[in-house]
N, C-alpha and C positions, 0 to 999 in steps of 0.2 A: 633715486637709484644710485647706490654707491659704485664707484669705479672698482672693477675687479680685474686688475692687470696681472698676468702671470709672467714670471721671469724666464719661463722655458720657451717663449715665443716672442718674435719681434713686436714691439709696442705699436707701431703704425697700424698693422692690420687689426690688432685688438681694439684700438681706438675706433676705427671704422665700424667694426662689428658692434661695439657697445653703444655707439651713437645710433646706429641702425636699430638696435633693440629698444633704445629709448624712444625712437620715433614710432616703431611698430607697436610698442606697448601703450603709447599715449602719454608717456612722461613728457614728451615734446609733441603736443598735438599739431595737426595741420595749421599752418599760418602763424604759429607761435614764434616769438623772437628768441633767439639763442643768446646765452650769455656771451661776453666777449671772449676772444681767443685766449687772452691772458687769464681770465677767470676760470675758463674751462681747463686750461693747462694746469693752473694752480690746484684746482679741485682734484684733477687726475694725477697730480704730482709728476708731470711730464714737461719736457721742453716745449715752449710755445711754438717753435718752428715745426715740431712733430705734430702738434695739434692742428696747426695751420694746414699742413699737408693733408691730414685726414679730412678736414673740413672741405678743402679744395677738391678732394676726390669725391666726396659726397655731393658736392655741387656739380661736378662733371656727370655724376650718376642721376642728377635731377632731383635729389631729395632735399637739397638746401638751396636757397636763393640768397645772393648777396646784394645788398642795397647800399649804394655808395655812401650815403650819409647816416644810415640807421643800422648798420651791422648786417647780421645774417638772420634768416628765418627759415622755418620748415616750409616746404612747398605746400600750397593749398590744394594741389592736385591729388585728391584722395585715391584716384585710380593708379597714379604713379606709385603711391605708397603701397597699395594693395599688390600691384604687380611685383614690386621689389620684395615684398614680404613673401609672396608665393615663390619667387625665384630662390630666395634664401631657404625656404622650406624644402624645395626640391633638391637643392645642393646638399642639405643636411641629411635628407633621407637617402639620397644616392650614395653618399659617403658611408652611412651606416650599413646599407645593404652590401656594398663592396667589402667592407670589413667582415661582416657576418659570413659572406660567401668565402672569403679567404680563410676563415676559421673552419670552414667545412660544413656550415649549416645549409640545409636546403630550404626551399621556399616554405614548406609546411612547418619546419622547425622555427624558422624566423617568425612566422605568423603566430605560432603557439606561444613563443616567448613574449611577443608584443601583447597578445591577448591576456596572458597571465599577468603581465605588469600593469596593464590598464585596469584589470579587475582588482588587482591588489591596491591600486591607487584609489579606487572608489571607496574602499573600506575605511 
């Protein structure tokens, strides 16, 4: 999964989001070893200190474990990953609904738009 960093937002939260997506999508499966900070920073074309901060944050959140002699790995706790994924989904949906309501859409209009898009994606 290539790094897709946008210049209109700070890099640090984008790194966190993209690493989370790599974990949630299975690019980095539970228990897998992560590349070194330097390698990840080089792949993402960011400063190693910024990548270090992002990985430290994911460690605080419980998605990554640090091993003194062997680097970092993804947690083996599948429930932790599922809970984090569910939390992210809820945040994304909440943001979407707030924006739609600010634009003046009511619940039925929002549901109709979603249904229409889902049906269009099936084709």
